[in-house]
C-alpha positions in Angstrom: 153.4 -223.8 -48.2 155.7 -221.1 -46.7 158.2 -223.5 -45.7 158.5 -225.1 -49.1 158.8 -221.6 -50.7 161.7 -220.8 -48.3 163.5 -223.8 -48.8 163.2 -223.2 -52.8 164.6 -219.7 -52.3 167.4 -221.2 -50.2 168.5 -223.7 -52.8 168.4 -221.2 -55.7 170.8 -218.6 -53.7 173.0 -221.7 -53.1 173.4 -222.4 -56.9 176.7 -221.7 -58.3 176.7 -218.6 -60.3 178.5 -218.6 -63.7 179.9 -215.4 -63.2 182.9 -214.1 -65.4 183.9 -211.7 -62.8 185.0 -208.4 -64.8 187.5 -207.0 -62.4 187.3 -203.3 -61.4 191.1 -203.1 -62.4 190.3 -204.1 -66.1 187.3 -201.7 -66.2 189.5 -199.1 -65.2 192.0 -199.8 -67.7 189.5 -200.0 -70.6 188.0 -196.6 -69.3 191.5 -195.1 -69.8 192.0 -196.6 -73.2 188.6 -195.5 -74.5 189.3 -191.9 -73.1 192.8 -192.3 -74.7 191.3 -193.4 -78.2 188.5 -190.5 -78.1 191.2 -187.5 -77.1 193.8 -188.8 -79.5 191.2 -188.7 -82.4 190.1 -185.2 -81.4 194.0 -184.1 -81.1 194.8 -185.9 -84.4 191.8 -184.7 -86.0 192.7 -180.9 -85.2 196.3 -181.4 -86.7 194.9 -182.5 -90.0 196.0 -186.2 -89.6 194.4 -188.4 -92.1 191.3 -190.1 -91.5 192.9 -193.4 -92.0 195.4 -193.0 -89.4 193.0 -191.8 -87.0 190.7 -194.6 -87.6 193.5 -197.2 -87.3 194.5 -195.5 -84.1 191.1 -195.7 -82.5 190.5 -199.2 -83.5 193.9 -200.2 -82.3 193.4 -198.6 -78.7 189.9 -200.0 -78.5 190.9 -203.5 -79.3 193.7 -203.3 -76.5 191.1 -201.9 -74.0 188.5 -204.5 -74.8 191.3 -207.5 -74.6 192.5 -206.2 -71.3 188.7 -205.8 -70.0 188.0 -209.3 -70.8 191.3 -211.1 -70.5 192.5 -209.7 -67.0 191.0 -211.4 -64.2 191.4 -210.9 -60.4 190.5 -213.4 -58.0 190.1 -212.7 -54.0 192.4 -214.2 -51.6 189.6 -217.0 -50.7 188.8 -218.1 -54.4 190.3 -220.3 -56.9 189.1 -220.2 -60.6 188.6 -223.0 -63.0 190.0 -222.0 -66.5 188.8 -224.1 -69.3 190.4 -223.9 -72.5 188.3 -224.8 -75.4 186.1 -226.7 -72.9 188.8 -228.6 -71.5 190.2 -228.2 -67.8 193.5 -225.9 -67.9 194.3 -225.0 -64.7 193.0 -223.5 -61.4 193.9 -219.8 -61.3 194.3 -217.3 -58.3 194.0 -215.9 -55.9 195.2 -212.4 -57.4 195.5 -211.2 -61.0 195.6 -213.7 -63.8 195.4 -213.7 -67.7 193.0 -215.6 -70.1 192.6 -215.6 -73.7 189.1 -214.1 -74.6 186.9 -216.4 -76.5 189.3 -219.3 -76.3 189.4 -219.6 -72.4 186.5 -219.4 -69.8 186.3 -219.1 -66.4 182.8 -220.7 -65.6 183.3 -221.5 -62.0 184.8 -219.5 -58.9 185.5 -221.8 -56.0 185.2 -220.2 -52.5 187.5 -221.9 -50.1 186.2 -220.1 -47.0 184.0 -222.4 -44.4 180.5 -222.5 -46.0 177.3 -222.7 -43.7 174.3 -224.6 -45.0 171.2 -225.1 -42.9 168.9 -228.0 -43.8 166.0 -229.7 -42.1 163.8 -232.8 -42.2 160.1 -232.4 -41.7 157.6 -235.1 -40.5 160.2 -237.7 -40.6 159.3 -241.0 -38.7 162.0 -242.2 -36.0 162.4 -245.9 -35.3 159.5 -245.8 -32.8 157.1 -244.3 -35.2 157.1 -240.6 -34.0 157.1 -237.9 -36.6 159.5 -235.0 -35.8 160.7 -231.8 -37.6 164.7 -231.6 -37.0 166.6 -228.4 -38.1 170.3 -228.5 -38.4 173.4 -226.7 -39.6 176.4 -228.0 -41.8 179.8 -226.3 -41.7 181.7 -227.4 -44.6 185.0 -226.4 -46.9 186.1 -227.1 -50.4 189.6 -228.6 -50.4 189.7 -229.6 -53.9 188.5 -226.9 -56.5 188.9 -229.1 -59.5 187.0 -232.0 -58.0 184.2 -229.6 -56.9 183.8 -228.1 -60.2 184.3 -231.1 -62.3 183.1 -233.9 -60.6 179.5 -232.8 -59.7 177.2 -230.5 -61.5 176.4 -227.9 -58.8 178.2 -229.1 -55.5 176.5 -226.6 -53.3 173.1 -228.0 -54.1 174.3 -231.5 -54.1 175.6 -231.0 -50.5 172.5 -229.6 -49.3 170.6 -232.4 -50.5 173.0 -235.1 -49.2 172.7 -233.7 -45.8 169.1 -233.6 -45.8 168.9 -237.3 -46.9 171.7 -238.2 -44.6 169.5 -236.4 -41.7 166.3 -238.4 -42.6 168.3 -241.7 -42.7 169.7 -241.1 -39.3 166.4 -240.1 -37.6 164.9 -243.3 -39.0 167.5 -245.1 -37.2 167.0 -243.7 -33.6 164.3 -243.6 -30.9 162.6 -240.5 -30.0 164.5 -240.6 -26.5 167.9 -241.0 -28.2 167.4 -238.1 -30.5 166.2 -235.9 -27.7 169.1 -236.8 -25.3 171.9 -238.0 -27.8 172.1 -234.8 -30.0 176.3 -235.2 -29.8 176.2 -238.8 -31.1 173.7 -237.6 -33.8 175.9 -235.0 -34.9 178.9 -237.3 -35.2 177.1 -239.9 -37.2 175.4 -237.1 -39.4 179.0 -235.7 -40.1 180.5 -239.1 -40.8 177.8 -240.1 -43.3 177.9 -236.6 -45.2 181.6 -236.5 -45.3 181.7 -239.8 -46.9 179.2 -238.6 -49.5 181.0 -235.3 -50.2 184.6 -236.4 -50.2 184.7 -237.7 -53.9 183.7 -234.1 -54.7 186.5 -232.4 -53.0 184.4 -231.3 -50.0 185.0 -232.1 -46.4 182.6 -231.7 -43.7 183.9 -229.7 -40.5 180.9 -230.3 -38.3 177.1 -230.9 -38.1 174.9 -229.1 -35.3 171.3 -229.9 -34.7 169.5 -226.7 -33.9 166.1 -227.9 -33.0 164.1 -231.0 -32.7 160.1 -230.3 -32.8 157.6 -233.2 -31.9 153.8 -233.1 -32.0 151.9 -230.9 -29.4 150.1 -233.9 -28.1 153.2 -236.0 -27.5 154.9 -233.1 -25.8 152.1 -232.7 -23.3 152.2 -236.3 -22.5 155.9 -236.3 -22.2 155.4 -233.3 -19.7 153.0 -235.1 -17.5 155.2 -238.2 -17.7 158.0 -236.1 -16.3 155.9 -234.5 -13.6 154.9 -237.8 -12.4 158.4 -239.0 -12.2 159.4 -235.8 -10.3 156.6 -236.5 -7.9 157.7 -240.3 -7.5 161.2 -239.1 -6.8 159.9 -236.6 -4.3 157.8 -239.4 -2.3 160.9 -241.7 -2.5 163.0 -238.9 -1.0 160.4 -238.2 1.8 160.3 -241.9 2.5 163.9 -242.2 3.0 163.9 -239.1 5.2 161.4 -240.6 7.4 163.3 -243.9 7.5 166.6 -241.9 8.7 164.6 -239.9 11.1 163.0 -243.3 12.6 166.7 -244.5 12.6 167.7 -241.4 14.6 164.9 -241.9 17.0 165.8 -245.5 17.7 169.3 -244.6 18.4 168.1 -241.9 20.9 165.8 -244.0 22.7 168.8 -246.5 23.2 170.8 -243.8 24.8 168.0 -242.6 27.0 167.0 -246.1 28.0 170.1 -246.4 30.2 169.9 -243.0 31.5 166.4 -241.9 32.7 167.8 -238.6 34.2 168.8 -237.5 30.9 165.5 -238.3 29.5 163.8 -236.2 32.3 166.2 -233.1 31.6 165.5 -233.4 27.7 161.5 -233.5 28.4 161.7 -230.8 30.8 163.7 -228.6 28.2 161.4 -229.3 25.4 158.5 -228.4 27.7 160.3 -225.3 28.7 160.9 -224.2 25.3 157.5 -224.6 24.2 156.2 -222.5 27.2 158.5 -219.6 26.6 156.7 -218.8 23.2 154.3 -216.1 23.9 150.4 -217.2 23.6 151.9 -220.8 23.2 149.4 -223.5 24.5 151.2 -226.9 25.6 149.2 -229.9 26.5 151.1 -232.5 28.4 149.5 -236.2 29.4 149.3 -236.4 33.1 151.0 -239.8 32.8 154.1 -237.9 31.2 154.0 -235.2 33.9 154.5 -238.2 36.4 157.2 -239.9 34.5 158.9 -236.7 34.4 158.5 -236.3 38.2 157.8 -232.7 37.9 155.0 -232.9 40.6 152.5 -230.7 38.5 152.2 -228.2 35.7 151.6 -225.1 37.9 155.4 -225.0 39.0 156.3 -225.4 35.5 154.2 -223.1 33.9 154.9 -220.4 36.6 158.6 -220.7 35.7 158.0 -220.3 32.2 155.9 -217.2 32.9 158.7 -215.6 34.8 161.1 -216.0 31.8 158.6 -214.6 29.4 159.7 -211.0 28.0 157.6 -208.3 29.3 155.6 -206.1 27.3 
């Protein structure tokens, strides 16, 4: 309920306001004429001027002030104003000051030429593989033809929002969940193309579309997490197997080197035994057959040699 309410508020805030834009300059000039009419009437009354002349003076100054108040308009640097004369399109005015004829002319739409940002979303939309997802996105667009934006569509801002949401649902329905999760850049480009095709006749061009978030059901998220964990464990086992294979290959190469050089093998064995006995408190069990093979004669000599090399406390 809260999501629907926030969406309605967003759409209402996006609607174009029919603002006549009474400028501060015109209001100031009107205030000056109003003050002049009051002060002039007081001064002329003190000088015994006839009431007819005073009334005419007040009426003229008030009419001029009211005309300036409603005829002088000022558009900001980023605005274009659609001027209608008796209901028909007359011109695009602005930026800066411009004049209209009150009652005859109207300025119902003021077009903003800056880059606009429109958030939109698609809730519980089924993907191609029938997975419900919630997708949030942001649309960046700009009006390049103010006349078309004002005359070709009733409310171009609301129309753009609905066109973007419809396009998002359409794209989601054509893609698998995996492609949506890993192919956001492709999805952005496709959305930009579709929305731009729909908004170009309205004088609007889409600069970019960005997917902010993709929310999937919690049960599916847990399943995908377990799947990813299992995949990482499988990769770890494969890497361990490859390591064992490489180690076995290294030992095979070493055995070939030692096969033709028994002296090197004996020296290597003695070095390994010596390194093991050097560790304080280490216990090394060496089969007697290995001792005979290494021609050590007995363990006592080796142990005594190791003990002599142990650091003294």
